[in-house]
N, C-alpha and C positions, 0 to 999 in steps of 0.2 A: 482273399486279397482285397475285395471291395471294402471289408471292414477295416483293414489296415490303412487303406487309402483315406477312408473317412476319418480315422484317428489322426493321421498325418495332417489333414486339412484342419482339423480342430486345433491341433498344436500350433499350426501356422497362424490361425486366427487369434489364438490366445496371445501369441508373441506379438502380433501386430497391435493388439489392444493394450499391451504393456508398454510399448514404445513411447506413446505420448506422455506417460508418467515419468519416463527417464530421460527424454530427449531435451526437455526445456532446461536452459542454463540459468534461468532467472526465477526469483521468488515472485509471489503475488503482491504487488504494491498495495499499501493501505494508507489512507489519508489519516492525518492526526494533527491536532492543534495543541499548542502549548501557550500559556499566557502568564504574565506577571502584572499584578495590579499595584500601583503606587498610590496609596491613599493620600499622601501629602500633596502630590500634584494632580491627583484625580485623573491619572492616565493609565491606559491598559496597553501593554505591548504583547502582540500576538505573533507567534511563530507558526507559519503554515508549513507543516512537515509531511514527509512521505516515508513510510517504512518500506523496506525492500525496493529501494529506488533504482538500483542498477538495472540496466536494460531498457530504461524509458527512452523513447525517441521524441515524443511530443505529448503535450497535454494542454487542455483548456480548463484550468482550475478556476473555481468560483469560491468566494467567501461572502456569506450572507450575514448581515447584522441589522440591528434595529436603529435607524437613523434618528429616532426620537429619544434614544438613550445615549448614544455615543456618536462622535464625529471623527472621521479619518483626518489625521493631521500630518502623517508622514508615512512613507513606505520605502522599502529598500529591497532590491532583489539580491539573492545570494550569488556570490561570485564563485561558482563551482569549477568552471574551466573556460578556456577561450572559445570552445566550440559551442557554448550554450548562450542562447539569447532569451531573456525573460523580460516581458513587458507587463507593467501593472497599471491599471487605470480603473476608475469608477465608471460603471456603465450608466450613461445619462438616463434620467427618469426611470431608474430601476428600483427606487425605494430601498436603498441599502444593499447594493450588490457590487462586488469588486471582481474584476476579471484579471486573472494571472495567466498570461499566455507563455507557455514554456516550449522551447524548441531546441533540440540538440542536432547538430549537423550529422552525427553518427548515432550514438546512444550513450547514456550515462554509464561510465565505468565504475567498477567497485572502488577504485581509489578516489573517486569523486565523493564517495559517501563516508559516513562515520563508521566506527568499528562495528556498530550494531546493524549496519546496512541502511541506516536512515540518512536523510538529508533535509536541511531547511531550504525550502524554495524561496520564501519571502518573509520579511519581518515588517509588520505593520503596527503603527502607533495610533491609538484612539484617545480622544479626550471625552470624559464624561460630561454631558451637557444637561442632564436632567438631575437636579439636586435630590429628587424624590425616588430616583431609580434604586431598586433593591438588588438588581442583578443585570448582567449583560450577557446575551447569548450569541455565540458565533457558530456558524454552520459551514463546514467545508464540503464541497462537491466537485465533480469533474464532468463537464459537458462532453468531453472526449478524452481518450487516453490510449496512446499507441505504444506498443512494445516491439523490441527487436526479437525475432527477425521478421522482416517483411511488414512492419507496421501493424502487427496484430492488435486489434482493438479489444480492450478489456473494460470492465465496468466496476470500478472500486466503489464500495459503500461509502456513504457520507459519514462525516465525523462531527459531533456536536460538543461544544465546550460552553459551560455556564460559569461565569465569574460572579461571585457574591460581592456586592458593593456596600460600603458604609457599615460593615459588620465587625469592624476592628481587625479585619484581615490584612495581611501584609503580602509582599511579593513572595516571601519564603513559604508561607502557608499555601498560597495559590500554586506554587511550583511543586510543593509536596503532593497536592492533589493530582497534579499532572503526572508526576513520577509514578504514583500508584496506578494511574490509568495506563501508563506506558508499560509497567511491569505486567499488568493483566493482559494487555495486547500481546506482549512478547511471549507470555506463557501460552496463549492461545496459538500463536504461530508455531511455537515449539511442539505443542500437542499435535497440531495438524501435520507438521513435518514428520513426527514419529509415526502418526497414523499412515501417512503416505508410504513411508519406508516399510512398514509392516505389510501393507497391501502389495507393494512391489516384491518383497521377499516371498510372500505367499504365492504370488503369481509365478515367479521364477521357479520356486520349489515344485509347483504343479507341473510346469513345463518339463522340468528335469525328470520328475517321476513318470510322466506320460511317455517321454522319449525313452526312458529306461525300460518301461513295460513293453513298448513297441520292439525294442531291440531284442528283448528276451523272447517275445513271441516269434519274431522272424527267425531267430537262431533255433528255436525249438522246432519250427516247421521245416527248416532245412534239414534238421536231423531226422 
């Protein structure tokens, strides 16, 4: 009887371990940058994007750049819904750091995002001020990031984007490079999703097998 009790406790612990994998309704947000370089006007348009954005409650996004190469000339927050407030400003004396404060009164809904689950938080325009600059590097990070439910804090990895300048490149070629990066990221997400499903399926199968074994043992002992 003690052995059966121990097995039942193991099954319950295994079921509890599986619950966190299946209970979350949201994906894991990932930072991403997209950019277009206009060689004629020497301007760079950067989109600050987030993959798997649904479920986000608030975030303190940051965009790092080299002020010796480019200068911020314009910025625009994305109009996702009436419940969202986004403030964009350069941090004084930060040597090229832009703060993008994002707050949702509730949380970002799936309908606020694009079909692939991503959304553009802000669009920023930079002017190239160094005639000898060969590239411009932008780095996206998040000082804080809170998700539904209960403002759970997560820590998304930073995203880095390098734009080649004065190399005969155009907006189209730059965006092609971004698209390739986006496809790679999506493939990784898909692979992680499949791996999670396999783990969940294996855990559920193990629970069913153990429960079935216990039932057989109990039935046999009664006989």
